[in-house]
Biopython code that builds the backbone (N, CA, C, O; Angstrom):
import numpy as np
from Bio.PDB.StructureBuilder import StructureBuilder

atoms = [
    (1, "MET", "N", (25.015, 53.482, -162.324)),
    (1, "MET", "CA", (25.017, 52.923, -161.028)),
    (1, "MET", "C", (25.617, 53.446, -160.035)),
    (1, "MET", "O", (26.546, 54.236, -160.201)),
    (2, "ALA", "N", (25.269, 53.162, -159.095)),
    (2, "ALA", "CA", (26.123, 53.973, -157.750)),
    (2, "ALA", "C", (27.169, 52.725, -157.333)),
    (2, "ALA", "O", (26.816, 51.616, -157.733)),
    (3, "ARG", "N", (28.378, 52.794, -156.596)),
    (3, "ARG", "CA", (28.924, 51.000, -155.970)),
    (3, "ARG", "C", (28.349, 50.968, -154.851)),
    (3, "ARG", "O", (28.417, 51.867, -154.014)),
    (4, "VAL", "N", (27.812, 50.066, -154.753)),
    (4, "VAL", "CA", (27.502, 49.362, -153.342)),
    (4, "VAL", "C", (28.270, 48.786, -152.736)),
    (4, "VAL", "O", (28.641, 47.692, -153.161)),
    (5, "LYS", "N", (29.022, 49.535, -150.987)),
    (5, "LYS", "CA", (29.784, 49.015, -150.493)),
    (5, "LYS", "C", (29.188, 48.244, -148.911)),
    (5, "LYS", "O", (28.764, 48.857, -147.931)),
    (6, "ARG", "N", (29.337, 46.644, -149.081)),
    (6, "ARG", "CA", (28.544, 46.534, -148.370)),
    (6, "ARG", "C", (29.219, 45.868, -146.725)),
    (6, "ARG", "O", (28.895, 44.843, -146.125)),
    (7, "GLY", "N", (30.216, 46.901, -146.378)),
    (7, "GLY", "CA", (31.120, 46.501, -145.238)),
    (7, "GLY", "C", (30.053, 46.271, -143.826)),
    (7, "GLY", "O", (29.989, 45.406, -142.952)),
    (8, "ARG", "N", (29.305, 47.488, -144.117)),
    (8, "ARG", "CA", (28.489, 47.053, -142.445)),
    (8, "ARG", "C", (27.944, 46.244, -142.201)),
    (8, "ARG", "O", (27.709, 45.754, -141.096)),
    (9, "VAL", "N", (27.633, 45.946, -143.209)),
    (9, "VAL", "CA", (25.560, 44.471, -143.753)),
    (9, "VAL", "C", (26.503, 43.117, -143.439)),
    (9, "VAL", "O", (26.365, 42.385, -142.459)),
    (10, "ARG", "N", (27.525, 42.956, -144.543)),
    (10, "ARG", "CA", (28.620, 41.557, -143.693)),
    (10, "ARG", "C", (29.211, 42.059, -142.704)),
    (10, "ARG", "O", (28.191, 42.099, -142.015)),
    (11, "THR", "N", (29.604, 42.272, -142.366)),
    (11, "THR", "CA", (29.814, 42.456, -140.639)),
    (11, "THR", "C", (29.338, 42.328, -139.473)),
    (11, "THR", "O", (29.921, 41.781, -138.537)),
    (12, "LYS", "N", (27.589, 43.122, -139.427)),
    (12, "LYS", "CA", (26.820, 42.723, -138.958)),
    (12, "LYS", "C", (25.823, 40.886, -139.206)),
    (12, "LYS", "O", (24.932, 40.377, -138.526)),
    (13, "LYS", "N", (26.529, 40.406, -140.449)),
    (13, "LYS", "CA", (25.714, 39.018, -140.841)),
    (13, "LYS", "C", (27.034, 37.992, -140.180)),
    (13, "LYS", "O", (26.764, 36.929, -139.623)),
    (14, "ARG", "N", (28.232, 38.407, -140.312)),
    (14, "ARG", "CA", (29.268, 37.455, -140.032)),
    (14, "ARG", "C", (29.471, 37.754, -138.564)),
    (14, "ARG", "O", (30.607, 37.370, -138.283)),
    (15, "ARG", "N", (28.811, 38.323, -137.392)),
    (15, "ARG", "CA", (28.716, 38.303, -136.130)),
    (15, "ARG", "C", (27.440, 37.912, -135.461)),
    (15, "ARG", "O", (27.495, 38.062, -134.240)),
    (16, "ASN", "N", (26.102, 37.369, -135.997)),
    (16, "ASN", "CA", (24.669, 37.493, -136.283)),
    (16, "ASN", "C", (25.500, 35.854, -135.944)),
    (16, "ASN", "O", (25.532, 35.221, -134.888)),
    (17, "ILE", "N", (26.053, 35.556, -137.169)),
    (17, "ILE", "CA", (26.025, 34.368, -137.133)),
    (17, "ILE", "C", (27.576, 33.065, -135.725)),
    (17, "ILE", "O", (27.545, 31.989, -135.129)),
    (18, "LEU", "N", (28.633, 34.281, -135.956)),
    (18, "LEU", "CA", (29.451, 34.045, -134.833)),
    (18, "LEU", "C", (28.680, 34.121, -133.389)),
    (18, "LEU", "O", (29.069, 33.309, -132.550)),
    (19, "LYS", "N", (27.760, 34.900, -133.062)),
    (19, "LYS", "CA", (27.261, 34.843, -131.759)),
    (19, "LYS", "C", (26.326, 34.098, -131.713)),
    (19, "LYS", "O", (25.730, 33.967, -130.643)),
    (20, "GLN", "N", (25.760, 33.108, -133.321)),
    (20, "GLN", "CA", (24.328, 31.977, -132.822)),
    (20, "GLN", "C", (25.445, 30.707, -132.292)),
    (20, "GLN", "O", (25.219, 29.982, -131.324)),
    (21, "ALA", "N", (26.716, 30.631, -133.189)),
    (21, "ALA", "CA", (28.318, 29.621, -132.573)),
    (21, "ALA", "C", (28.650, 29.454, -131.327)),
    (21, "ALA", "O", (29.276, 28.479, -130.913)),
    (22, "LYS", "N", (28.211, 30.493, -130.571)),
    (22, "LYS", "CA", (28.838, 30.684, -129.420)),
    (22, "LYS", "C", (28.246, 29.563, -128.064)),
    (22, "LYS", "O", (27.181, 29.344, -127.487)),
    (23, "GLY", "N", (29.947, 28.966, -128.005)),
    (23, "GLY", "CA", (29.960, 27.735, -127.083)),
    (23, "GLY", "C", (30.170, 26.460, -128.136)),
    (23, "GLY", "O", (30.423, 25.367, -127.630)),
    (24, "TYR", "N", (30.091, 26.546, -129.313)),
    (24, "TYR", "CA", (31.021, 25.432, -129.930)),
    (24, "TYR", "C", (32.607, 25.237, -129.684)),
    (24, "TYR", "O", (33.447, 25.987, -129.186)),
    (25, "LYS", "N", (32.703, 23.691, -130.330)),
    (25, "LYS", "CA", (33.442, 23.433, -129.718)),
    (25, "LYS", "C", (34.196, 24.099, -130.731)),
    (25, "LYS", "O", (33.504, 24.891, -131.370)),
    (26, "TRP", "N", (36.276, 23.986, -131.347)),
    (26, "TRP", "CA", (37.647, 24.357, -131.881)),
    (26, "TRP", "C", (36.650, 25.455, -132.871)),
    (26, "TRP", "O", (36.096, 26.518, -132.588)),
    (27, "GLY", "N", (36.714, 24.713, -134.041)),
    (27, "GLY", "CA", (36.905, 26.004, -135.181)),
    (27, "GLY", "C", (35.453, 26.905, -135.265)),
    (27, "GLY", "O", (35.314, 28.108, -135.486)),
    (28, "ARG", "N", (34.398, 25.819, -134.995)),
    (28, "ARG", "CA", (33.109, 26.443, -135.343)),
    (28, "ARG", "C", (32.297, 27.367, -134.667)),
    (28, "ARG", "O", (31.152, 27.723, -134.944)),
    (29, "LYS", "N", (33.004, 27.698, -133.781)),
    (29, "LYS", "CA", (32.647, 29.001, -132.849)),
    (29, "LYS", "C", (33.588, 30.153, -133.711)),
    (29, "LYS", "O", (33.048, 31.258, -133.759)),
    (30, "LYS", "N", (35.101, 30.037, -134.491)),
    (30, "LYS", "CA", (35.196, 31.642, -134.463)),
    (30, "LYS", "C", (35.517, 31.359, -136.360)),
    (30, "LYS", "O", (36.051, 32.337, -136.884)),
    (31, "LYS", "N", (35.302, 30.441, -137.098)),
    (31, "LYS", "CA", (35.335, 30.751, -138.491)),
    (31, "LYS", "C", (33.093, 30.769, -138.892)),
    (31, "LYS", "O", (31.963, 30.350, -138.641)),
    (32, "VAL", "N", (33.982, 31.628, -139.647)),
    (32, "VAL", "CA", (32.339, 31.822, -140.573)),
    (32, "VAL", "C", (31.287, 30.708, -140.845)),
    (32, "VAL", "O", (30.141, 30.504, -140.445)),
    (33, "LYS", "N", (32.535, 29.780, -142.074)),
    (33, "LYS", "CA", (32.112, 28.873, -142.988)),
    (33, "LYS", "C", (31.741, 27.855, -141.835)),
    (33, "LYS", "O", (30.652, 27.674, -141.291)),
    (34, "LEU", "N", (32.895, 27.280, -141.632)),
    (34, "LEU", "CA", (32.297, 26.408, -140.366)),
    (34, "LEU", "C", (31.190, 26.428, -139.515)),
    (34, "LEU", "O", (30.638, 25.346, -139.313)),
    (35, "ALA", "N", (30.570, 27.834, -138.756)),
    (35, "ALA", "CA", (29.460, 27.851, -137.667)),
    (35, "ALA", "C", (28.545, 28.040, -138.705)),
    (35, "ALA", "O", (27.499, 27.915, -138.068)),
    (36, "LYS", "N", (28.110, 28.315, -140.187)),
    (36, "LYS", "CA", (27.230, 27.928, -141.132)),
    (36, "LYS", "C", (27.083, 26.998, -140.761)),
    (36, "LYS", "O", (26.807, 27.037, -139.562)),
    (37, "THR", "N", (27.119, 25.925, -141.215)),
    (37, "THR", "CA", (27.307, 24.544, -140.628)),
    (37, "THR", "C", (27.225, 24.071, -139.858)),
    (37, "THR", "O", (26.937, 22.991, -140.374)),
    (38, "ALA", "N", (27.224, 23.887, -138.868)),
    (38, "ALA", "CA", (26.719, 23.855, -137.445)),
    (38, "ALA", "C", (25.717, 24.538, -137.093)),
    (38, "ALA", "O", (25.083, 24.177, -136.102)),
    (39, "ILE", "N", (25.475, 25.270, -137.555)),
    (39, "ILE", "CA", (24.564, 26.415, -137.147)),
    (39, "ILE", "C", (22.744, 26.145, -137.942)),
    (39, "ILE", "O", (21.666, 26.640, -137.612)),
    (40, "LYS", "N", (23.071, 25.237, -138.970)),
    (40, "LYS", "CA", (22.205, 24.197, -139.332)),
    (40, "LYS", "C", (22.091, 23.322, -138.720)),
    (40, "LYS", "O", (21.104, 22.964, -138.078)),
    (41, "LYS", "N", (23.041, 22.865, -138.822)),
    (41, "LYS", "CA", (22.587, 21.565, -138.221)),
    (41, "LYS", "C", (22.025, 21.123, -136.644)),
    (41, "LYS", "O", (21.301, 20.311, -136.068)),
    (42, "ALA", "N", (22.962, 22.339, -136.398)),
    (42, "ALA", "CA", (21.878, 22.607, -135.180)),
    (42, "ALA", "C", (20.630, 22.498, -134.393)),
    (42, "ALA", "O", (20.163, 21.936, -133.402)),
    (43, "GLY", "N", (20.094, 23.969, -136.086)),
    (43, "GLY", "CA", (18.249, 23.685, -136.167)),
    (43, "GLY", "C", (17.278, 22.042, -137.129)),
    (43, "GLY", "O", (16.232, 21.534, -137.533)),
    (44, "VAL", "N", (18.947, 21.952, -136.936)),
    (44, "VAL", "CA", (17.650, 20.613, -137.890)),
    (44, "VAL", "C", (17.773, 19.212, -137.095)),
    (44, "VAL", "O", (17.639, 18.101, -137.608)),
    (45, "TYR", "N", (18.014, 19.447, -135.936)),
    (45, "TYR", "CA", (18.576, 18.546, -134.680)),
    (45, "TYR", "C", (17.433, 19.226, -133.414)),
    (45, "TYR", "O", (16.602, 18.691, -132.680)),
    (46, "ALA", "N", (17.691, 20.039, -133.524)),
    (46, "ALA", "CA", (16.576, 21.266, -132.660)),
    (46, "ALA", "C", (15.428, 20.070, -133.116)),
    (46, "ALA", "O", (15.328, 18.937, -132.646)),
    (47, "TYR", "N", (14.551, 20.744, -134.250)),
    (47, "TYR", "CA", (13.398, 20.281, -134.952)),
    (47, "TYR", "C", (13.151, 19.462, -134.399)),
    (47, "TYR", "O", (12.369, 19.127, -133.509)),
    (48, "ARG", "N", (14.536, 18.764, -135.484)),
    (48, "ARG", "CA", (13.412, 17.548, -135.109)),
    (48, "ARG", "C", (13.779, 16.225, -133.974)),
    (48, "ARG", "O", (13.861, 15.002, -134.087)),
    (49, "ASP", "N", (13.979, 17.416, -132.611)),
    (49, "ASP", "CA", (14.736, 16.419, -131.260)),
    (49, "ASP", "C", (13.358, 16.660, -130.716)),
    (49, "ASP", "O", (12.767, 15.684, -130.253)),
    (50, "ARG", "N", (12.452, 18.463, -130.711)),
    (50, "ARG", "CA", (11.380, 18.236, -130.355)),
    (50, "ARG", "C", (10.356, 17.837, -130.965)),
    (50, "ARG", "O", (9.230, 18.293, -130.767)),
    (51, "ARG", "N", (10.724, 16.667, -132.021)),
    (51, "ARG", "CA", (9.279, 15.478, -131.957)),
    (51, "ARG", "C", (9.380, 14.702, -131.273)),
    (51, "ARG", "O", (8.564, 14.270, -130.459)),
    (52, "VAL", "N", (11.619, 14.035, -131.752)),
    (52, "VAL", "CA", (11.355, 12.595, -130.174)),
    (52, "VAL", "C", (11.085, 12.376, -129.283)),
    (52, "VAL", "O", (10.761, 11.329, -128.723)),
    (53, "LYS", "N", (11.231, 13.929, -128.836)),
    (53, "LYS", "CA", (11.012, 14.610, -127.196)),
    (53, "LYS", "C", (9.961, 14.142, -126.412)),
    (53, "LYS", "O", (10.068, 13.484, -125.377)),
    (54, "LYS", "N", (8.735, 14.592, -127.070)),
    (54, "LYS", "CA", (7.447, 13.658, -127.162)),
    (54, "LYS", "C", (7.350, 11.840, -127.153)),
    (54, "LYS", "O", (6.766, 11.025, -126.440)),
    (55, "ARG", "N", (8.217, 11.755, -128.296)),
    (55, "ARG", "CA", (7.545, 10.035, -128.302)),
    (55, "ARG", "C", (8.340, 9.419, -127.078)),
    (55, "ARG", "O", (8.049, 8.416, -126.426)),
    (56, "ASP", "N", (9.631, 10.443, -126.906)),
    (56, "ASP", "CA", (9.918, 9.659, -125.405)),
    (56, "ASP", "C", (8.803, 9.799, -124.267)),
    (56, "ASP", "O", (8.530, 8.881, -123.494)),
    (57, "LYS", "N", (8.440, 10.544, -124.259)),
    (57, "LYS", "CA", (8.003, 10.986, -122.933)),
    (57, "LYS", "C", (6.985, 9.986, -122.748)),
    (57, "LYS", "O", (6.959, 9.418, -121.656)),
    (58, "ARG", "N", (5.923, 9.592, -123.857)),
    (58, "ARG", "CA", (5.154, 9.274, -124.684)),
    (58, "ARG", "C", (5.705, 7.633, -123.376)),
    (58, "ARG", "O", (5.412, 7.467, -122.192)),
    (59, "ALA", "N", (6.476, 6.830, -124.245)),
    (59, "ALA", "CA", (6.616, 6.011, -124.224)),
    (59, "ALA", "C", (6.893, 5.571, -122.286)),
    (59, "ALA", "O", (6.691, 4.502, -121.710)),
    (60, "LEU", "N", (7.309, 6.642, -121.846)),
    (60, "LEU", "CA", (7.532, 6.593, -120.769)),
    (60, "LEU", "C", (6.863, 6.108, -120.186)),
    (60, "LEU", "O", (6.871, 5.116, -119.458)),
    (61, "TRP", "N", (5.960, 7.072, -120.590)),
    (61, "TRP", "CA", (3.750, 7.199, -119.322)),
    (61, "TRP", "C", (4.154, 5.930, -119.595)),
    (61, "TRP", "O", (5.089, 5.662, -118.840)),
    (62, "GLN", "N", (3.852, 4.875, -120.431)),
    (62, "GLN", "CA", (3.002, 3.780, -121.199)),
    (62, "GLN", "C", (3.891, 2.846, -120.589)),
    (62, "GLN", "O", (3.303, 1.765, -120.634)),
    (63, "ASN", "N", (5.526, 2.630, -119.785)),
    (63, "ASN", "CA", (6.004, 2.308, -119.354)),
    (63, "ASN", "C", (5.378, 2.698, -117.549)),
    (63, "ASN", "O", (5.026, 1.879, -116.700)),
    (64, "ILE", "N", (5.413, 3.747, -117.474)),
    (64, "ILE", "CA", (5.171, 3.756, -115.573)),
    (64, "ILE", "C", (3.460, 3.362, -115.325)),
    (64, "ILE", "O", (3.030, 3.638, -114.205)),
    (65, "ILE", "N", (2.697, 2.869, -116.103)),
    (65, "ILE", "CA", (1.496, 3.246, -116.111)),
    (65, "ILE", "C", (1.940, 1.045, -116.479)),
    (65, "ILE", "O", (0.970, 0.743, -115.785)),
    (66, "ASN", "N", (2.209, 0.380, -116.688)),
    (66, "ASN", "CA", (2.065, -1.020, -116.925)),
    (66, "ASN", "C", (2.334, -1.611, -115.785)),
    (66, "ASN", "O", (1.804, -2.555, -115.199)),
    (67, "ALA", "N", (4.014, -0.335, -115.338)),
    (67, "ALA", "CA", (4.908, -1.336, -114.088)),
    (67, "ALA", "C", (3.089, -0.995, -112.651)),
    (67, "ALA", "O", (2.665, -1.474, -111.599)),
    (68, "ALA", "N", (2.823, -0.240, -113.347)),
    (68, "ALA", "CA", (1.484, 0.410, -111.732)),
    (68, "ALA", "C", (0.825, -0.988, -112.469)),
    (68, "ALA", "O", (1.510, -1.991, -112.269)),
    (69, "VAL", "N", (0.304, -1.078, -112.818)),
    (69, "VAL", "CA", (-1.227, -1.695, -113.613)),
    (69, "VAL", "C", (-1.154, -3.175, -112.694)),
    (69, "VAL", "O", (-1.965, -3.449, -111.809)),
    (70, "ARG", "N", (0.705, -4.595, -113.362)),
    (70, "ARG", "CA", (1.578, -5.078, -113.491)),
    (70, "ARG", "C", (0.732, -5.563, -111.823)),
    (70, "ARG", "O", (-0.306, -4.921, -111.664)),
    (71, "PRO", "N", (0.828, -5.861, -111.473)),
    (71, "PRO", "CA", (0.326, -5.776, -109.831)),
    (71, "PRO", "C", (-0.529, -6.224, -109.809)),
    (71, "PRO", "O", (-0.430, -7.396, -109.444)),
    (72, "ASN", "N", (-2.010, -5.737, -110.152)),
    (72, "ASN", "CA", (-3.587, -5.421, -109.737)),
    (72, "ASN", "C", (-4.130, -6.944, -111.108)),
    (72, "ASN", "O", (-5.318, -7.263, -111.160)),
    (73, "GLY", "N", (-2.977, -7.728, -112.131)),
    (73, "GLY", "CA", (-3.629, -9.034, -112.720)),
    (73, "GLY", "C", (-3.895, -8.143, -114.283)),
    (73, "GLY", "O", (-4.677, -8.468, -115.176)),
    (74, "LEU", "N", (-2.893, -6.848, -114.244)),
    (74, "LEU", "CA", (-3.682, -6.621, -115.886)),
    (74, "LEU", "C", (-2.118, -6.322, -116.122)),
    (74, "LEU", "O", (-1.085, -6.275, -115.454)),
    (75, "SER", "N", (-2.596, -6.120, -117.650)),
    (75, "SER", "CA", (-1.324, -5.502, -118.477)),
    (75, "SER", "C", (-1.535, -4.447, -119.150)),
    (75, "SER", "O", (-2.701, -4.385, -119.540)),
    (76, "TYR", "N", (-0.752, -3.398, -119.517)),
    (76, "TYR", "CA", (-0.933, -2.242, -120.288)),
    (76, "TYR", "C", (-1.839, -2.476, -121.190)),
    (76, "TYR", "O", (-2.516, -1.529, -121.592)),
    (77, "SER", "N", (-2.019, -3.623, -121.638)),
    (77, "SER", "CA", (-2.588, -2.881, -123.019)),
    (77, "SER", "C", (-4.427, -2.932, -123.036)),
    (77, "SER", "O", (-5.200, -2.487, -123.884)),
    (78, "VAL", "N", (-4.665, -3.545, -121.943)),
    (78, "VAL", "CA", (-6.318, -4.531, -121.764)),
    (78, "VAL", "C", (-6.705, -3.124, -120.617)),
    (78, "VAL", "O", (-7.772, -2.513, -120.673)),
    (79, "PHE", "N", (-5.792, -2.870, -119.804)),
    (79, "PHE", "CA", (-5.788, -1.892, -119.030)),
    (79, "PHE", "C", (-6.394, -0.386, -119.988)),
    (79, "PHE", "O", (-7.366, 0.291, -119.652)),
    (80, "ILE", "N", (-5.445, -0.121, -121.313)),
    (80, "ILE", "CA", (-6.165, 0.929, -121.977)),
    (80, "ILE", "C", (-7.726, 1.054, -122.467)),
    (80, "ILE", "O", (-8.624, 1.892, -122.552)),
    (81, "ASN", "N", (-7.386, -0.714, -122.805)),
    (81, "ASN", "CA", (-8.644, -0.675, -123.235)),
    (81, "ASN", "C", (-9.802, -0.337, -122.235)),
    (81, "ASN", "O", (-10.125, 0.835, -122.044)),
    (82, "LYS", "N", (-10.412, -1.360, -121.611)),
    (82, "LYS", "CA", (-11.078, -1.072, -120.574)),
    (82, "LYS", "C", (-11.178, 0.656, -120.111)),
    (82, "LYS", "O", (-12.105, 1.419, -119.842)),
    (83, "LEU", "N", (-9.832, 0.758, -120.182)),
    (83, "LEU", "CA", (-10.414, 2.552, -119.627)),
    (83, "LEU", "C", (-11.088, 3.201, -120.995)),
    (83, "LEU", "O", (-11.745, 4.241, -120.950)),
    (84, "LYS", "N", (-10.800, 2.324, -122.441)),
    (84, "LYS", "CA", (-11.636, 3.506, -123.740)),
    (84, "LYS", "C", (-13.535, 2.799, -123.307)),
    (84, "LYS", "O", (-14.568, 3.443, -123.125)),
    (85, "THR", "N", (-13.300, 1.316, -123.278)),
    (85, "THR", "CA", (-14.930, 0.556, -123.136)),
    (85, "THR", "C", (-15.120, 1.621, -121.934)),
    (85, "THR", "O", (-14.960, 2.787, -122.295)),
    (86, "ASN", "N", (-15.405, 1.447, -120.693)),
    (86, "ASN", "CA", (-15.413, 2.377, -119.287)),
    (86, "ASN", "C", (-15.774, 3.712, -119.711)),
    (86, "ASN", "O", (-15.987, 4.665, -118.961)),
    (87, "ASN", "N", (-15.815, 3.707, -120.738)),
    (87, "ASN", "CA", (-15.226, 5.798, -121.463)),
    (87, "ASN", "C", (-14.952, 6.846, -119.918)),
    (87, "ASN", "O", (-15.639, 7.690, -119.342)),
    (88, "ILE", "N", (-13.352, 6.147, -119.639)),
    (88, "ILE", "CA", (-12.915, 7.317, -118.773)),
    (88, "ILE", "C", (-11.754, 7.784, -119.300)),
    (88, "ILE", "O", (-10.816, 7.167, -119.805)),
    (89, "GLU", "N", (-11.986, 9.360, -119.061)),
    (89, "GLU", "CA", (-11.308, 9.467, -120.326)),
    (89, "GLU", "C", (-9.932, 10.308, -119.750)),
    (89, "GLU", "O", (-9.900, 11.535, -119.664)),
    (90, "LEU", "N", (-8.766, 9.373, -119.359)),
    (90, "LEU", "CA", (-7.742, 9.942, -118.892)),
    (90, "LEU", "C", (-6.444, 9.765, -119.735)),
    (90, "LEU", "O", (-6.212, 8.591, -120.023)),
    (91, "ASP", "N", (-5.555, 10.681, -120.188)),
    (91, "ASP", "CA", (-4.718, 10.562, -121.070)),
    (91, "ASP", "C", (-3.557, 9.890, -121.081)),
    (91, "ASP", "O", (-3.511, 9.978, -122.308)),
    (92, "ARG", "N", (-2.190, 9.064, -120.724)),
    (92, "ARG", "CA", (-1.112, 8.588, -120.270)),
    (92, "ARG", "C", (-0.237, 8.708, -119.507)),
    (92, "ARG", "O", (0.369, 7.994, -118.707)),
    (93, "LYS", "N", (-0.216, 10.808, -120.201)),
    (93, "LYS", "CA", (0.323, 10.794, -118.916)),
    (93, "LYS", "C", (-0.324, 11.860, -117.857)),
    (93, "LYS", "O", (0.338, 12.834, -117.499)),
    (94, "ILE", "N", (-1.826, 11.599, -117.310)),
    (94, "ILE", "CA", (-2.196, 12.360, -116.290)),
    (94, "ILE", "C", (-2.182, 11.199, -115.465)),
    (94, "ILE", "O", (-2.740, 11.668, -114.473)),
    (95, "LEU", "N", (-1.862, 9.662, -115.094)),
    (95, "LEU", "CA", (-2.549, 7.943, -115.731)),
    (95, "LEU", "C", (-1.482, 8.439, -115.267)),
    (95, "LEU", "O", (-1.857, 9.432, -114.645)),
    (96, "ALA", "N", (-0.192, 8.344, -115.174)),
    (96, "ALA", "CA", (2.003, 7.824, -115.304)),
    (96, "ALA", "C", (1.512, 8.697, -114.048)),
    (96, "ALA", "O", (1.251, 7.977, -113.084)),
    (97, "GLU", "N", (1.330, 10.014, -113.827)),
    (97, "GLU", "CA", (2.129, 10.395, -112.471)),
    (97, "GLU", "C", (0.810, 10.083, -111.311)),
    (97, "GLU", "O", (1.115, 9.965, -110.125)),
    (98, "ILE", "N", (-0.573, 9.968, -111.718)),
    (98, "ILE", "CA", (-1.305, 9.586, -111.056)),
    (98, "ILE", "C", (-0.638, 8.332, -110.036)),
    (98, "ILE", "O", (-0.710, 8.327, -108.807)),
    (99, "ALA", "N", (0.117, 7.136, -111.015)),
    (99, "ALA", "CA", (0.180, 6.531, -110.458)),
    (99, "ALA", "C", (1.432, 6.344, -109.650)),
    (99, "ALA", "O", (1.576, 5.502, -108.765)),
    (100, "GLU", "N", (2.755, 7.648, -110.244)),
    (100, "GLU", "CA", (3.433, 7.443, -109.356)),
    (100, "GLU", "C", (3.387, 8.436, -108.097)),
    (100, "GLU", "O", (4.186, 8.203, -107.191)),
    (101, "LYS", "N", (2.753, 9.227, -108.004)),
    (101, "LYS", "CA", (2.122, 10.108, -106.989)),
    (101, "LYS", "C", (1.209, 10.060, -105.722)),
    (101, "LYS", "O", (1.202, 10.603, -104.617)),
    (102, "GLU", "N", (0.526, 9.257, -106.325)),
    (102, "GLU", "CA", (-0.924, 8.901, -106.390)),
    (102, "GLU", "C", (-0.771, 7.489, -105.738)),
    (102, "GLU", "O", (-0.682, 8.144, -104.700)),
    (103, "PRO", "N", (-0.666, 6.333, -105.381)),
    (103, "PRO", "CA", (-0.538, 5.058, -105.220)),
    (103, "PRO", "C", (-2.491, 5.091, -105.924)),
    (103, "PRO", "O", (-3.164, 5.101, -106.955)),
    (104, "LYS", "N", (-2.591, 5.095, -103.914)),
    (104, "LYS", "CA", (-3.344, 4.698, -103.579)),
    (104, "LYS", "C", (-5.204, 5.558, -105.281)),
    (104, "LYS", "O", (-5.970, 5.021, -106.081)),
    (105, "VAL", "N", (-4.992, 6.544, -104.967)),
    (105, "VAL", "CA", (-6.104, 7.075, -106.126)),
    (105, "VAL", "C", (-6.013, 5.939, -107.628)),
    (105, "VAL", "O", (-6.911, 5.695, -108.433)),
    (106, "PHE", "N", (-5.249, 5.658, -107.609)),
    (106, "PHE", "CA", (-4.276, 4.662, -109.270)),
    (106, "PHE", "C", (-5.196, 3.776, -108.848)),
    (106, "PHE", "O", (-6.375, 4.026, -109.100)),
    (107, "GLN", "N", (-4.836, 2.508, -108.091)),
    (107, "GLN", "CA", (-5.518, 1.866, -107.186)),
    (107, "GLN", "C", (-6.892, 1.620, -107.554)),
    (107, "GLN", "O", (-7.241, 0.703, -108.298)),
    (108, "LEU", "N", (-7.608, 2.402, -107.053)),
    (108, "LEU", "CA", (-8.939, 2.734, -107.271)),
    (108, "LEU", "C", (-9.447, 2.493, -109.018)),
    (108, "LEU", "O", (-10.261, 1.627, -109.337)),
    (109, "ILE", "N", (-8.846, 3.356, -109.923)),
    (109, "ILE", "CA", (-8.951, 3.834, -110.934)),
    (109, "ILE", "C", (-9.281, 2.450, -111.797)),
    (109, "ILE", "O", (-10.179, 2.104, -112.565)),
    (110, "VAL", "N", (-7.952, 1.787, -111.204)),
    (110, "VAL", "CA", (-8.332, -0.076, -111.472)),
    (110, "VAL", "C", (-9.418, -0.341, -111.336)),
    (110, "VAL", "O", (-10.269, -0.680, -112.159)),
    (111, "GLU", "N", (-9.456, -0.208, -110.331)),
    (111, "GLU", "CA", (-11.069, -1.435, -109.622)),
    (111, "GLU", "C", (-11.881, -0.857, -110.478)),
    (111, "GLU", "O", (-12.390, -1.624, -111.295)),
    (112, "LYS", "N", (-12.321, 0.876, -110.590)),
    (112, "LYS", "CA", (-13.785, 1.134, -111.110)),
    (112, "LYS", "C", (-13.582, -0.396, -113.169)),
    (112, "LYS", "O", (-14.208, -1.125, -113.939)),
    (113, "VAL", "N", (-12.099, 0.225, -112.791)),
    (113, "VAL", "CA", (-12.537, -0.109, -114.697)),
    (113, "VAL", "C", (-12.374, -1.891, -114.938)),
    (113, "VAL", "O", (-12.381, -2.454, -116.033)),
    (114, "LYS", "N", (-12.260, -2.413, -113.868)),
    (114, "LYS", "CA", (-12.280, -4.002, -113.922)),
    (114, "LYS", "C", (-14.454, -4.342, -113.429)),
    (114, "LYS", "O", (-14.901, -5.488, -113.368)),
]
sb = StructureBuilder()
sb.init_structure("model")
sb.init_model(0)
sb.init_chain("A")
sb.init_seg("    ")
for serial, (resi, resn, name, xyz) in enumerate(atoms, 1):
    if name == "N":
        sb.init_residue(resn, " ", resi, " ")
    sb.init_atom(name, np.array(xyz, "f"), 0.0, 1.0, " ", f" {name:<3s}", serial, name[0])
structure = sb.get_structure()
């Protein structure tokens, strides 16, 4: 069998790894061995944190709704429960946005729920 020389393929692989590690600190941007592990870790963190971001947003919306509902003598949980019993299908993201930008409209929603 013929001998396989991997010069071009190996260089291309190395170049691709270092391109992905661009902007990293210290040896992780220059040394292939360190860059490989840094890229793998970065990928894991990116995947995980895309889910964590969703979690954090939902918690933020809940806090905003709770703060907007409190002056009307309701708690967040009671408000959400009453929304469901009255078949008002607004999600937390929209409710939080209305509470922030259109307080009068949010007030009408609260009155309808009570």
